[in-house]
C-alpha positions in Angstrom: 104.0 106.4 101.0 103.6 102.7 102.0 106.8 100.7 102.4 108.1 99.0 99.3 107.5 95.3 99.4 104.6 95.4 101.8 101.1 94.2 100.6 99.7 97.7 101.1 102.3 99.3 98.8 100.0 98.4 95.9 97.3 101.1 95.4 94.9 98.5 94.0 95.3 96.4 97.2 94.6 99.4 99.4 91.5 100.3 97.4 90.2 96.7 97.6 90.7 96.7 101.3 88.8 99.9 101.8 86.0 98.9 99.5 84.9 96.0 101.7 84.7 98.0 104.9 81.2 98.4 106.4 81.7 102.0 107.5 78.3 102.1 109.4 79.4 99.1 111.5 82.9 100.5 112.0 81.4 103.7 113.2 79.1 101.8 115.6 82.0 100.0 117.1 84.2 103.1 117.3 81.5 105.1 119.1 79.8 102.4 121.2 76.7 102.7 119.0 76.2 106.4 120.1 77.8 108.2 117.2 76.3 109.4 113.9 77.8 110.0 110.5 79.5 113.4 109.9 77.5 115.9 107.9 80.4 118.2 107.2 84.1 118.5 107.6 85.8 121.3 109.5 85.4 123.1 112.7 83.0 125.6 114.1 84.0 129.2 113.6 85.4 130.6 116.9 83.2 132.9 118.8 84.3 136.5 119.2 85.2 137.7 122.6 83.0 140.5 123.9 84.6 143.9 123.9 
């Protein structure tokens, strides 16, 4: 939970801040322009060891 008295303690303020983000540009900056949007969440199932 955000700290009481801080600007981001207000849920409406947090939603407003997130709503103006350009997620495509943020992703480009974070990955040096080499990333791409995720298509799913999670991890790949582990491979079984040969017996």
